[in-house]
GULUMTOR-732304 format. One record per atom (N, C-alpha, C, O): x, y, z; atom name. Coordinates in pm, whole numbers, plus 50000, padded with zeros to 5 digits. Layout:
<sites>
+-------+-------+-------+-------+
|     u |     v |     w | kekol |
+-------+-------+-------+-------+
|     X |     Y |     Z |    CA |
...
+-------+-------+-------+-------+
</sites>
This chain:
<sites>
+-------+-------+-------+-------+
|     u |     v |     w | kekol |
+-------+-------+-------+-------+
| 47130 | 95703 | 36131 |     N |
| 47257 | 95636 | 36148 |    CA |
| 47291 | 95563 | 36018 |     C |
| 47206 | 95492 | 35964 |     O |
| 47409 | 95579 | 35970 |     N |
| 47454 | 95515 | 35848 |    CA |
| 47492 | 95370 | 35877 |     C |
| 47558 | 95342 | 35977 |     O |
| 47449 | 95277 | 35790 |     N |
| 47483 | 95138 | 35816 |    CA |
| 47632 | 95115 | 35806 |     C |
| 47702 | 95178 | 35725 |     O |
| 47679 | 95026 | 35888 |     N |
| 47819 | 94987 | 35885 |    CA |
| 47831 | 94878 | 35779 |     C |
| 47795 | 94763 | 35805 |     O |
| 47881 | 94913 | 35660 |     N |
| 47885 | 94818 | 35551 |    CA |
| 47999 | 94718 | 35566 |     C |
| 47999 | 94613 | 35503 |     O |
| 48097 | 94752 | 35650 |     N |
| 48206 | 94657 | 35673 |    CA |
| 48212 | 94626 | 35822 |     C |
| 48272 | 94699 | 35900 |     O |
| 48149 | 94519 | 35857 |     N |
| 48142 | 94475 | 35996 |    CA |
| 48183 | 94328 | 35995 |     C |
| 48097 | 94241 | 35979 |     O |
| 48312 | 94298 | 36011 |     N |
| 48360 | 94161 | 35992 |    CA |
| 48291 | 94056 | 36079 |     C |
| 48266 | 93945 | 36034 |     O |
| 48261 | 94090 | 36203 |     N |
| 48198 | 93992 | 36292 |    CA |
| 48056 | 93961 | 36246 |     C |
| 48013 | 93846 | 36244 |     O |
| 47983 | 94066 | 36208 |     N |
| 47846 | 94047 | 36162 |    CA |
| 47845 | 93975 | 36027 |     C |
| 47760 | 93890 | 36004 |     O |
| 47937 | 94009 | 35939 |     N |
| 47945 | 93941 | 35810 |    CA |
| 47971 | 93792 | 35830 |     C |
| 47916 | 93709 | 35758 |     O |
| 48055 | 93757 | 35927 |     N |
| 48083 | 93617 | 35954 |    CA |
| 47958 | 93546 | 36008 |     C |
| 47929 | 93432 | 35970 |     O |
| 47884 | 93613 | 36096 |     N |
| 47760 | 93554 | 36149 |    CA |
| 47662 | 93529 | 36034 |     C |
| 47601 | 93422 | 36026 |     O |
| 47646 | 93628 | 35946 |     N |
| 47556 | 93610 | 35832 |    CA |
| 47601 | 93495 | 35743 |     C |
| 47518 | 93417 | 35696 |     O |
| 47730 | 93485 | 35719 |     N |
| 47783 | 93380 | 35634 |    CA |
| 47754 | 93242 | 35694 |     C |
| 47714 | 93150 | 35623 |     O |
| 47775 | 93229 | 35824 |     N |
| 47753 | 93101 | 35891 |    CA |
| 47605 | 93065 | 35897 |     C |
| 47568 | 92949 | 35880 |     O |
| 47521 | 93164 | 35920 |     N |
| 47378 | 93137 | 35942 |    CA |
| 47293 | 93152 | 35816 |     C |
| 47172 | 93129 | 35822 |     O |
| 47352 | 93189 | 35704 |     N |
| 47276 | 93220 | 35583 |    CA |
| 47185 | 93107 | 35538 |     C |
| 47067 | 93130 | 35510 |     O |
| 47237 | 92986 | 35530 |     N |
| 47156 | 92873 | 35483 |    CA |
| 47035 | 92851 | 35574 |     C |
| 46923 | 92831 | 35526 |     O |
| 47058 | 92856 | 35704 |     N |
| 46948 | 92837 | 35798 |    CA |
| 46846 | 92951 | 35786 |     C |
| 46726 | 92926 | 35777 |     O |
| 46893 | 93075 | 35785 |     N |
| 46802 | 93190 | 35778 |    CA |
| 46716 | 93186 | 35652 |     C |
| 46597 | 93218 | 35658 |     O |
| 46774 | 93147 | 35539 |     N |
| 46698 | 93137 | 35414 |    CA |
| 46593 | 93027 | 35421 |     C |
| 46490 | 93035 | 35354 |     O |
| 46618 | 92925 | 35499 |     N |
| 46519 | 92817 | 35510 |    CA |
| 46403 | 92853 | 35603 |     C |
| 46297 | 92790 | 35598 |     O |
| 46422 | 92955 | 35687 |     N |
| 46321 | 92990 | 35786 |    CA |
| 46241 | 93114 | 35749 |     C |
| 46120 | 93121 | 35774 |     O |
| 46307 | 93213 | 35689 |     N |
| 46243 | 93342 | 35662 |    CA |
| 46232 | 93368 | 35513 |     C |
| 46316 | 93323 | 35435 |     O |
| 46127 | 93442 | 35475 |     N |
| 46116 | 93482 | 35336 |    CA |
| 46221 | 93590 | 35307 |     C |
| 46280 | 93648 | 35398 |     O |
| 46243 | 93615 | 35179 |     N |
| 46351 | 93707 | 35137 |    CA |
| 46330 | 93848 | 35191 |     C |
| 46426 | 93913 | 35233 |     O |
| 46207 | 93897 | 35191 |     N |
| 46179 | 94033 | 35240 |    CA |
| 46213 | 94044 | 35389 |     C |
| 46281 | 94138 | 35430 |     O |
| 46166 | 93948 | 35468 |     N |
| 46193 | 93950 | 35612 |    CA |
| 46343 | 93940 | 35638 |     C |
| 46396 | 94011 | 35724 |     O |
| 46409 | 93854 | 35565 |     N |
| 46553 | 93836 | 35582 |    CA |
| 46631 | 93963 | 35544 |     C |
| 46725 | 94000 | 35613 |     O |
| 46591 | 94027 | 35436 |     N |
| 46656 | 94152 | 35395 |    CA |
| 46638 | 94261 | 35500 |     C |
| 46732 | 94332 | 35534 |     O |
| 46515 | 94273 | 35552 |     N |
| 46488 | 94372 | 35657 |    CA |
| 46569 | 94342 | 35783 |     C |
| 46622 | 94433 | 35846 |     O |
| 46579 | 94215 | 35818 |     N |
| 46656 | 94175 | 35936 |    CA |
| 46804 | 94211 | 35919 |     C |
| 46865 | 94270 | 36008 |     O |
| 46859 | 94175 | 35806 |     N |
| 47001 | 94205 | 35780 |    CA |
| 47026 | 94356 | 35781 |     C |
| 47124 | 94402 | 35840 |     O |
| 46938 | 94431 | 35716 |     N |
| 46955 | 94577 | 35711 |    CA |
| 46948 | 94635 | 35851 |     C |
| 47028 | 94721 | 35887 |     O |
| 46852 | 94589 | 35930 |     N |
| 46839 | 94636 | 36068 |    CA |
| 46965 | 94604 | 36147 |     C |
| 47015 | 94689 | 36222 |     O |
| 47017 | 94484 | 36132 |     N |
| 47140 | 94445 | 36203 |    CA |
| 47256 | 94536 | 36162 |     C |
| 47332 | 94582 | 36247 |     O |
| 47270 | 94561 | 36033 |     N |
| 47380 | 94645 | 35984 |    CA |
| 47368 | 94789 | 36035 |     C |
| 47469 | 94856 | 36056 |     O |
| 47245 | 94835 | 36055 |     N |
| 47222 | 94971 | 36104 |    CA |
| 47245 | 94984 | 36255 |     C |
| 47285 | 95090 | 36302 |     O |
| 47220 | 94879 | 36328 |     N |
| 47216 | 94893 | 36474 |    CA |
| 47327 | 94823 | 36551 |     C |
| 47362 | 94867 | 36660 |     O |
| 47381 | 94716 | 36498 |     N |
| 47478 | 94637 | 36575 |    CA |
| 47616 | 94700 | 36566 |     C |
| 47667 | 94728 | 36457 |     O |
| 47675 | 94722 | 36682 |     N |
| 47808 | 94783 | 36692 |    CA |
| 47889 | 94710 | 36798 |     C |
| 47834 | 94644 | 36886 |     O |
| 48019 | 94724 | 36790 |     N |
| 48104 | 94675 | 36898 |    CA |
| 48197 | 94564 | 36856 |     C |
| 48210 | 94530 | 36739 |     O |
| 48261 | 94509 | 36958 |     N |
| 48358 | 94402 | 36936 |    CA |
| 48286 | 94270 | 36908 |     C |
| 48163 | 94266 | 36899 |     O |
| 48362 | 94164 | 36895 |     N |
| 48308 | 94032 | 36862 |    CA |
| 48198 | 93988 | 36958 |     C |
| 48088 | 93954 | 36915 |     O |
| 48226 | 93990 | 37088 |     N |
| 48130 | 93942 | 37187 |    CA |
| 48004 | 94028 | 37189 |     C |
| 47893 | 93977 | 37198 |     O |
| 48022 | 94158 | 37180 |     N |
| 47908 | 94249 | 37178 |    CA |
| 47823 | 94228 | 37053 |     C |
| 47700 | 94232 | 37059 |     O |
| 47889 | 94206 | 36940 |     N |
| 47817 | 94180 | 36814 |    CA |
| 47734 | 94053 | 36825 |     C |
| 47618 | 94051 | 36784 |     O |
| 47793 | 93949 | 36879 |     N |
| 47721 | 93822 | 36895 |    CA |
| 47600 | 93841 | 36986 |     C |
| 47490 | 93795 | 36954 |     O |
| 47620 | 93909 | 37096 |     N |
| 47510 | 93932 | 37192 |    CA |
| 47397 | 94013 | 37127 |     C |
| 47280 | 93979 | 37142 |     O |
| 47432 | 94119 | 37055 |     N |
| 47330 | 94202 | 36989 |    CA |
| 47259 | 94125 | 36877 |     C |
| 47138 | 94141 | 36857 |     O |
| 47334 | 94043 | 36804 |     N |
| 47274 | 93963 | 36698 |    CA |
| 47172 | 93864 | 36757 |     C |
| 47061 | 93850 | 36706 |     O |
| 47210 | 93798 | 36864 |     N |
| 47118 | 93703 | 36928 |    CA |
| 46991 | 93773 | 36973 |     C |
| 46881 | 93721 | 36954 |     O |
| 47005 | 93891 | 37032 |     N |
| 46887 | 93967 | 37076 |    CA |
| 46801 | 94006 | 36956 |     C |
| 46678 | 93997 | 36963 |     O |
| 46863 | 94051 | 36847 |     N |
| 46788 | 94089 | 36727 |    CA |
| 46718 | 93968 | 36666 |     C |
| 46603 | 93978 | 36624 |     O |
| 46787 | 93855 | 36662 |     N |
| 46728 | 93734 | 36608 |    CA |
| 46610 | 93688 | 36695 |     C |
| 46504 | 93652 | 36642 |     O |
| 46628 | 93691 | 36825 |     N |
| 46521 | 93653 | 36918 |    CA |
| 46398 | 93743 | 36896 |     C |
| 46285 | 93693 | 36892 |     O |
| 46420 | 93873 | 36883 |     N |
| 46309 | 93966 | 36861 |    CA |
| 46237 | 93936 | 36729 |     C |
| 46114 | 93942 | 36723 |     O |
| 46313 | 93904 | 36625 |     N |
| 46254 | 93870 | 36496 |    CA |
| 46169 | 93744 | 36506 |     C |
| 46055 | 93742 | 36459 |     O |
| 46223 | 93639 | 36567 |     N |
| 46149 | 93513 | 36580 |    CA |
| 46021 | 93535 | 36661 |     C |
| 45915 | 93484 | 36626 |     O |
| 46033 | 93610 | 36769 |     N |
| 45916 | 93637 | 36852 |    CA |
| 45810 | 93715 | 36773 |     C |
| 45691 | 93683 | 36780 |     O |
| 45853 | 93815 | 36699 |     N |
| 45760 | 93894 | 36617 |    CA |
| 45692 | 93806 | 36512 |     C |
| 45571 | 93815 | 36492 |     O |
| 45769 | 93721 | 36446 |     N |
| 45713 | 93631 | 36346 |    CA |
| 45612 | 93535 | 36410 |     C |
| 45506 | 93509 | 36353 |     O |
| 45645 | 93482 | 36526 |     N |
| 45556 | 93391 | 36596 |    CA |
| 45427 | 93462 | 36637 |     C |
| 45318 | 93408 | 36620 |     O |
| 45439 | 93582 | 36691 |     N |
| 45322 | 93657 | 36733 |    CA |
| 45234 | 93694 | 36615 |     C |
| 45111 | 93698 | 36629 |     O |
| 45292 | 93720 | 36500 |     N |
| 45212 | 93758 | 36383 |    CA |
| 45130 | 93642 | 36329 |     C |
| 45036 | 93663 | 36252 |     O |
| 45163 | 93520 | 36369 |     N |
| 45086 | 93403 | 36326 |    CA |
| 44958 | 93386 | 36408 |     C |
| 44877 | 93297 | 36379 |     O |
| 44940 | 93469 | 36508 |     N |
| 44821 | 93460 | 36593 |    CA |
| 44744 | 93592 | 36583 |     C |
| 44759 | 93679 | 36669 |     O |
| 44662 | 93607 | 36479 |     N |
| 44596 | 93736 | 36452 |    CA |
| 44482 | 93771 | 36546 |     C |
| 44426 | 93881 | 36535 |     O |
| 44444 | 93682 | 36637 |     N |
| 44331 | 93710 | 36726 |    CA |
| 44366 | 93800 | 36843 |     C |
| 44279 | 93832 | 36925 |     O |
| 44490 | 93840 | 36853 |     N |
| 44533 | 93922 | 36966 |    CA |
| 44458 | 94055 | 36968 |     C |
| 44437 | 94117 | 36864 |     O |
| 44421 | 94097 | 37086 |     N |
| 44351 | 94224 | 37109 |    CA |
| 44455 | 94325 | 37156 |     C |
| 44506 | 94315 | 37268 |     O |
| 44486 | 94423 | 37071 |     N |
| 44592 | 94518 | 37103 |    CA |
| 44565 | 94596 | 37231 |     C |
| 44658 | 94620 | 37308 |     O |
| 44441 | 94636 | 37255 |     N |
| 44412 | 94714 | 37376 |    CA |
| 44429 | 94628 | 37502 |     C |
| 44476 | 94678 | 37604 |     O |
| 44392 | 94501 | 37495 |     N |
| 44413 | 94410 | 37608 |    CA |
| 44562 | 94393 | 37632 |     C |
| 44609 | 94402 | 37746 |     O |
| 44637 | 94369 | 37527 |     N |
| 44781 | 94351 | 37540 |    CA |
| 44849 | 94476 | 37592 |     C |
| 44939 | 94467 | 37676 |     O |
| 44808 | 94591 | 37543 |     N |
| 44867 | 94718 | 37591 |    CA |
| 44842 | 94737 | 37740 |     C |
| 44932 | 94777 | 37813 |     O |
| 44720 | 94707 | 37784 |     N |
| 44690 | 94726 | 37926 |    CA |
| 44767 | 94627 | 38014 |     C |
| 44806 | 94660 | 38126 |     O |
| 44787 | 94507 | 37964 |     N |
| 44861 | 94406 | 38041 |    CA |
| 45009 | 94440 | 38044 |     C |
| 45075 | 94427 | 38147 |     O |
| 45062 | 94482 | 37930 |     N |
| 45206 | 94501 | 37917 |    CA |
| 45254 | 94639 | 37959 |     C |
| 45374 | 94662 | 37973 |     O |
| 45160 | 94733 | 37979 |     N |
| 45204 | 94865 | 38026 |    CA |
| 45253 | 94852 | 38169 |     C |
| 45203 | 94769 | 38246 |     O |
| 45349 | 94931 | 38205 |     N |
| 45409 | 94926 | 38339 |    CA |
| 45445 | 94781 | 38375 |     C |
| 45384 | 94721 | 38464 |     O |
| 45544 | 94724 | 38307 |     N |
| 45576 | 94582 | 38326 |    CA |
| 45618 | 94545 | 38468 |     C |
| 45612 | 94428 | 38505 |     O |
| 45659 | 94642 | 38548 |     N |
| 45701 | 94614 | 38685 |    CA |
| 45582 | 94605 | 38781 |     C |
| 45599 | 94568 | 38897 |     O |
| 45462 | 94638 | 38733 |     N |
| 45342 | 94634 | 38816 |    CA |
| 45264 | 94506 | 38785 |     C |
| 45223 | 94486 | 38671 |     O |
| 45244 | 94418 | 38885 |     N |
| 45168 | 94295 | 38861 |    CA |
| 45025 | 94326 | 38816 |     C |
| 44966 | 94426 | 38857 |     O |
| 44971 | 94241 | 38732 |     N |
| 44835 | 94259 | 38680 |    CA |
| 44752 | 94139 | 38721 |     C |
| 44798 | 94025 | 38719 |     O |
| 44628 | 94166 | 38759 |     N |
| 44532 | 94061 | 38790 |    CA |
| 44415 | 94078 | 38694 |     C |
| 44356 | 94186 | 38686 |     O |
| 44382 | 93972 | 38622 |     N |
| 44271 | 93975 | 38528 |    CA |
| 44157 | 93893 | 38586 |     C |
| 44177 | 93780 | 38629 |     O |
| 44040 | 93950 | 38588 |     N |
| 43924 | 93884 | 38647 |    CA |
| 43827 | 93849 | 38536 |     C |
| 43781 | 93936 | 38462 |     O |
| 43795 | 93721 | 38523 |     N |
| 43702 | 93677 | 38420 |    CA |
| 43739 | 93538 | 38374 |     C |
| 43819 | 93469 | 38437 |     O |
| 43682 | 93497 | 38262 |     N |
| 43710 | 93367 | 38205 |    CA |
| 43851 | 93371 | 38146 |     C |
| 43876 | 93442 | 38050 |     O |
| 43941 | 93294 | 38205 |     N |
| 44082 | 93300 | 38163 |    CA |
| 44100 | 93258 | 38018 |     C |
| 44187 | 93314 | 37950 |     O |
| 44022 | 93164 | 37968 |     N |
| 44037 | 93121 | 37830 |    CA |
| 44005 | 93236 | 37735 |     C |
| 44072 | 93252 | 37633 |     O |
| 43903 | 93316 | 37767 |     N |
| 43871 | 93433 | 37685 |    CA |
| 43988 | 93531 | 37682 |     C |
| 44025 | 93581 | 37575 |     O |
| 44047 | 93559 | 37797 |     N |
| 44161 | 93649 | 37803 |    CA |
| 44280 | 93592 | 37725 |     C |
| 44340 | 93660 | 37642 |     O |
| 44313 | 93467 | 37753 |     N |
| 44431 | 93405 | 37692 |    CA |
| 44422 | 93404 | 37539 |     C |
| 44522 | 93429 | 37472 |     O |
| 44305 | 93377 | 37486 |     N |
| 44289 | 93369 | 37341 |    CA |
| 44305 | 93504 | 37273 |     C |
| 44317 | 93510 | 37150 |     O |
| 44305 | 93612 | 37349 |     N |
| 44320 | 93745 | 37290 |    CA |
| 44453 | 93811 | 37328 |     C |
| 44473 | 93931 | 37307 |     O |
| 44543 | 93732 | 37382 |     N |
| 44674 | 93786 | 37421 |    CA |
| 44780 | 93749 | 37318 |     C |
| 44768 | 93648 | 37249 |     O |
| 44884 | 93831 | 37309 |     N |
| 44996 | 93801 | 37221 |    CA |
| 45067 | 93675 | 37267 |     C |
| 45075 | 93646 | 37386 |     O |
| 45119 | 93601 | 37171 |     N |
| 45203 | 93486 | 37202 |    CA |
| 45331 | 93534 | 37270 |     C |
| 45383 | 93641 | 37239 |     O |
| 45381 | 93454 | 37362 |     N |
| 45507 | 93480 | 37432 |    CA |
| 45515 | 93623 | 37487 |     C |
| 45615 | 93693 | 37468 |     O |
| 45410 | 93666 | 37555 |     N |
| 45407 | 93803 | 37605 |    CA |
| 45407 | 93813 | 37757 |     C |
| 45415 | 93923 | 37811 |     O |
| 45398 | 93701 | 37827 |     N |
| 45386 | 93703 | 37972 |    CA |
| 45513 | 93645 | 38036 |     C |
| 45566 | 93543 | 37991 |     O |
| 45561 | 93711 | 38140 |     N |
| 45685 | 93670 | 38205 |    CA |
| 45663 | 93570 | 38319 |     C |
| 45752 | 93491 | 38350 |     O |
| 45549 | 93574 | 38381 |     N |
| 45518 | 93485 | 38493 |    CA |
| 45367 | 93465 | 38496 |     C |
| 45291 | 93561 | 38479 |     O |
| 45324 | 93342 | 38519 |     N |
| 45181 | 93316 | 38525 |    CA |
| 45153 | 93226 | 38644 |     C |
| 45214 | 93121 | 38661 |     O |
| 45058 | 93270 | 38725 |     N |
| 45011 | 93191 | 38839 |    CA |
| 44859 | 93184 | 38826 |     C |
| 44792 | 93286 | 38816 |     O |
| 44807 | 93064 | 38825 |     N |
| 44663 | 93049 | 38811 |    CA |
| 44613 | 92936 | 38901 |     C |
| 44683 | 92837 | 38923 |     O |
| 44494 | 92953 | 38950 |     N |
| 44430 | 92852 | 39031 |    CA |
| 44291 | 92828 | 38974 |     C |
| 44194 | 92891 | 39016 |     O |
| 44282 | 92738 | 38877 |     N |
| 44151 | 92713 | 38815 |    CA |
| 44056 | 92649 | 38914 |     C |
| 44099 | 92594 | 39016 |     O |
| 43928 | 92654 | 38885 |     N |
| 43831 | 92589 | 38975 |    CA |
| 43861 | 92440 | 38986 |     C |
| 43894 | 92375 | 38887 |     O |
| 43848 | 92387 | 39105 |     N |
| 43861 | 92243 | 39122 |    CA |
| 43739 | 92177 | 39061 |     C |
| 43632 | 92237 | 39052 |     O |
| 43754 | 92055 | 39021 |     N |
| 43648 | 91983 | 38953 |    CA |
| 43523 | 91972 | 39042 |     C |
| 43524 | 91906 | 39146 |     O |
| 43417 | 92037 | 38999 |     N |
| 43285 | 92033 | 39064 |    CA |
| 43289 | 92057 | 39214 |     C |
| 43210 | 92000 | 39288 |     O |
| 43381 | 92141 | 39258 |     N |
| 43394 | 92169 | 39401 |    CA |
| 43305 | 92284 | 39446 |     C |
| 43278 | 92298 | 39565 |     O |
| 43258 | 92367 | 39353 |     N |
| 43173 | 92482 | 39386 |    CA |
| 43056 | 92488 | 39289 |     C |
| 43062 | 92432 | 39179 |     O |
| 42950 | 92555 | 39330 |     N |
| 42833 | 92569 | 39244 |    CA |
| 42865 | 92641 | 39113 |     C |
| 42806 | 92610 | 39010 |     O |
| 42958 | 92736 | 39116 |     N |
| 42991 | 92815 | 38996 |    CA |
| 43086 | 92742 | 38901 |     C |
| 43116 | 92793 | 38793 |     O |
| 43133 | 92626 | 38938 |     N |
| 43226 | 92553 | 38851 |    CA |
| 43185 | 92407 | 38844 |     C |
| 43238 | 92323 | 38916 |     O |
| 43091 | 92379 | 38755 |     N |
| 43039 | 92244 | 38741 |    CA |
| 43061 | 92194 | 38598 |     C |
| 43038 | 92266 | 38501 |     O |
| 43107 | 92070 | 38588 |     N |
| 43124 | 92006 | 38458 |    CA |
| 43043 | 91877 | 38459 |     C |
| 43026 | 91815 | 38564 |     O |
| 42994 | 91839 | 38343 |     N |
| 42912 | 91719 | 38333 |    CA |
| 42993 | 91593 | 38364 |     C |
| 42943 | 91500 | 38428 |     O |
| 43117 | 91590 | 38318 |     N |
| 43204 | 91475 | 38343 |    CA |
| 43345 | 91523 | 38374 |     C |
| 43381 | 91637 | 38346 |     O |
| 43424 | 91435 | 38433 |     N |
| 43563 | 91466 | 38459 |    CA |
| 43638 | 91485 | 38328 |     C |
| 43728 | 91569 | 38321 |     O |
| 43602 | 91409 | 38224 |     N |
| 43665 | 91427 | 38093 |    CA |
| 43643 | 91569 | 38040 |     C |
| 43735 | 91629 | 37984 |     O |
| 43522 | 91621 | 38055 |     N |
| 43494 | 91758 | 38011 |    CA |
| 43582 | 91858 | 38086 |     C |
| 43636 | 91952 | 38027 |     O |
| 43595 | 91837 | 38216 |     N |
| 43681 | 91924 | 38297 |    CA |
| 43826 | 91918 | 38248 |     C |
| 43890 | 92022 | 38227 |     O |
| 43877 | 91796 | 38228 |     N |
| 44016 | 91781 | 38184 |    CA |
| 44036 | 91838 | 38044 |     C |
| 44142 | 91894 | 38015 |     O |
| 43936 | 91824 | 37956 |     N |
| 43945 | 91883 | 37822 |    CA |
| 43956 | 92035 | 37831 |     C |
| 44037 | 92096 | 37761 |     O |
| 43874 | 92097 | 37915 |     N |
| 43878 | 92242 | 37931 |    CA |
| 44011 | 92288 | 37992 |     C |
| 44068 | 92388 | 37949 |     O |
| 44058 | 92216 | 38093 |     N |
| 44187 | 92252 | 38153 |    CA |
| 44300 | 92237 | 38051 |     C |
| 44395 | 92316 | 38051 |     O |
| 44289 | 92138 | 37964 |     N |
| 44390 | 92118 | 37859 |    CA |
| 44393 | 92238 | 37763 |     C |
| 44501 | 92284 | 37726 |     O |
| 44277 | 92288 | 37724 |     N |
| 44270 | 92407 | 37637 |    CA |
| 44335 | 92527 | 37706 |     C |
| 44408 | 92603 | 37643 |     O |
| 44308 | 92542 | 37833 |     N |
| 44363 | 92655 | 37910 |    CA |
| 44515 | 92643 | 37919 |     C |
| 44587 | 92741 | 37899 |     O |
| 44563 | 92524 | 37950 |     N |
| 44708 | 92504 | 37963 |    CA |
| 44778 | 92530 | 37829 |     C |
| 44886 | 92589 | 37827 |     O |
| 44719 | 92487 | 37718 |     N |
| 44779 | 92513 | 37586 |    CA |
| 44789 | 92663 | 37559 |     C |
| 44891 | 92710 | 37508 |     O |
| 44685 | 92737 | 37593 |     N |
| 44689 | 92883 | 37572 |    CA |
| 44790 | 92948 | 37668 |     C |
| 44859 | 93042 | 37630 |     O |
| 44797 | 92898 | 37790 |     N |
| 44897 | 92950 | 37885 |    CA |
| 45037 | 92931 | 37828 |     C |
| 45119 | 93022 | 37833 |     O |
| 45062 | 92815 | 37774 |     N |
| 45193 | 92786 | 37715 |    CA |
| 45222 | 92881 | 37599 |     C |
| 45334 | 92929 | 37584 |     O |
| 45121 | 92908 | 37517 |     N |
| 45139 | 92995 | 37401 |    CA |
| 45173 | 93138 | 37443 |     C |
| 45259 | 93200 | 37382 |     O |
| 45106 | 93191 | 37545 |     N |
| 45129 | 93332 | 37582 |    CA |
| 45248 | 93349 | 37676 |     C |
| 45298 | 93461 | 37691 |     O |
| 45294 | 93243 | 37739 |     N |
| 45406 | 93253 | 37831 |    CA |
| 45536 | 93264 | 37753 |     C |
| 45562 | 93186 | 37662 |     O |
| 45617 | 93363 | 37789 |     N |
| 45744 | 93383 | 37721 |    CA |
| 45834 | 93262 | 37743 |     C |
| 45819 | 93188 | 37840 |     O |
| 45926 | 93244 | 37652 |     N |
| 46016 | 93130 | 37654 |    CA |
| 46090 | 93117 | 37787 |     C |
| 46150 | 93213 | 37835 |     O |
| 46086 | 92999 | 37846 |     N |
| 46158 | 92966 | 37970 |    CA |
| 46111 | 93048 | 38090 |     C |
| 46192 | 93083 | 38176 |     O |
| 45985 | 93080 | 38098 |     N |
| 45932 | 93157 | 38210 |    CA |
| 45849 | 93067 | 38302 |     C |
| 45796 | 92966 | 38257 |     O |
| 45838 | 93105 | 38430 |     N |
| 45767 | 93021 | 38527 |    CA |
| 45615 | 93021 | 38509 |     C |
| 45553 | 93122 | 38475 |     O |
| 45558 | 92905 | 38533 |     N |
| 45413 | 92885 | 38522 |    CA |
| 45369 | 92801 | 38641 |     C |
| 45419 | 92690 | 38662 |     O |
| 45276 | 92852 | 38719 |     N |
| 45222 | 92780 | 38834 |    CA |
| 45074 | 92755 | 38806 |     C |
| 44997 | 92848 | 38786 |     O |
| 45037 | 92628 | 38806 |     N |
| 44899 | 92586 | 38780 |    CA |
| 44855 | 92507 | 38902 |     C |
| 44884 | 92388 | 38913 |     O |
| 44785 | 92572 | 38991 |     N |
| 44745 | 92514 | 39119 |    CA |
| 44611 | 92441 | 39104 |     C |
| 44509 | 92504 | 39076 |     O |
| 44612 | 92310 | 39121 |     N |
| 44488 | 92232 | 39114 |    CA |
| 44480 | 92137 | 39232 |     C |
| 44583 | 92095 | 39286 |     O |
| 44360 | 92104 | 39271 |     N |
| 44339 | 92009 | 39380 |    CA |
| 44354 | 91867 | 39332 |     C |
| 44333 | 91838 | 39214 |     O |
| 44390 | 91778 | 39421 |     N |
| 44407 | 91638 | 39383 |    CA |
| 44303 | 91547 | 39446 |     C |
| 44313 | 91425 | 39436 |     O |
| 44203 | 91606 | 39511 |     N |
| 44099 | 91525 | 39575 |    CA |
| 43964 | 91567 | 39518 |     C |
| 43933 | 91686 | 39511 |     O |
| 43883 | 91469 | 39479 |     N |
| 43751 | 91496 | 39426 |    CA |
| 43649 | 91446 | 39526 |     C |
| 43646 | 91327 | 39559 |     O |
| 43567 | 91534 | 39574 |     N |
| 43467 | 91498 | 39673 |    CA |
| 43329 | 91501 | 39609 |     C |
| 43241 | 91576 | 39650 |     O |
| 43312 | 91417 | 39507 |     N |
| 43181 | 91404 | 39444 |    CA |
| 43173 | 91268 | 39377 |     C |
| 43273 | 91197 | 39366 |     O |
| 43055 | 91232 | 39331 |     N |
| 43033 | 91098 | 39277 |    CA |
| 43076 | 91082 | 39131 |     C |
| 43079 | 90970 | 39081 |     O |
| 43109 | 91190 | 39065 |     N |
| 43139 | 91186 | 38922 |    CA |
| 43290 | 91187 | 38900 |     C |
| 43344 | 91285 | 38848 |     O |
| 43359 | 91078 | 38939 |     N |
| 43504 | 91075 | 38939 |    CA |
| 43564 | 90992 | 38825 |     C |
| 43686 | 90975 | 38823 |     O |
| 43486 | 90943 | 38733 |     N |
| 43538 | 90856 | 38628 |    CA |
| 43590 | 90938 | 38511 |     C |
| 43535 | 91042 | 38477 |     O |
| 43698 | 90888 | 38450 |     N |
| 43755 | 90955 | 38332 |    CA |
| 43812 | 90853 | 38236 |     C |
| 43855 | 90745 | 38277 |     O |
| 43811 | 90887 | 38110 |     N |
| 43875 | 90804 | 38008 |    CA |
| 44014 | 90857 | 37974 |     C |
| 44085 | 90797 | 37893 |     O |
| 44055 | 90969 | 38036 |     N |
| 44185 | 91027 | 38007 |    CA |
| 44301 | 90938 | 38053 |     C |
| 44411 | 90947 | 37999 |     O |
| 44277 | 90853 | 38151 |     N |
| 44382 | 90767 | 38204 |    CA |
| 44365 | 90622 | 38159 |     C |
| 44436 | 90534 | 38208 |     O |
| 44274 | 90598 | 38070 |     N |
| 44243 | 90462 | 38026 |    CA |
| 44096 | 90438 | 38051 |     C |
| 44032 | 90511 | 38127 |     O |
| 44045 | 90338 | 37990 |     N |
| 43902 | 90314 | 37999 |    CA |
| 43858 | 90291 | 38144 |     C |
| 43914 | 90207 | 38215 |     O |
| 43757 | 90365 | 38187 |     N |
| 43695 | 90354 | 38319 |    CA |
| 43792 | 90374 | 38434 |     C |
| 43775 | 90314 | 38541 |     O |
| 43892 | 90458 | 38415 |     N |
| 43983 | 90490 | 38527 |    CA |
| 43909 | 90574 | 38629 |     C |
| 43815 | 90646 | 38594 |     O |
| 43951 | 90564 | 38752 |     N |
| 43885 | 90641 | 38859 |    CA |
| 43993 | 90700 | 38948 |     C |
| 44089 | 90632 | 38985 |     O |
| 43975 | 90829 | 38983 |     N |
| 44063 | 90892 | 39079 |    CA |
| 44020 | 90852 | 39218 |     C |
| 43900 | 90847 | 39247 |     O |
| 44112 | 90825 | 39304 |     N |
| 44079 | 90793 | 39443 |    CA |
| 44119 | 90904 | 39535 |     C |
| 44099 | 90895 | 39656 |     O |
+-------+-------+-------+-------+
</sites>
């Protein structure tokens, strides 16, 4: 497809956004983005704006994902294949999350182990539990696509003697 070298709506968008785009992207990335837009964006004013926003969103997402080189392509491919089919991953969620692409998940529902409620989920202190849950939540946020739902189901009752935490202030206790 030959690029449309005279596209008044797109030229106006570039003119308005040029200063911002130059402050965010390097020259090579910006040149590739502009060339791609000129090759692919067609239509009237509203259609041009909509296509530009989608192209810009894809670029930002790609740039963000490239900043996280630990992603495992085979894991991501298996998760993202057949997007209409729900996926259940069994194992240590932090291990999975740390190998997933940023902003790649549309919906996340998780029910982490309650604090020291089962033999298989024991922490030395409540602070250790909260620290681990914090790491998991940060990774969940990273892999969850922008403005997508996240359900983190946790219990609010601790039925054990180790209920003290410094997360809420010195010597705080959950009741």
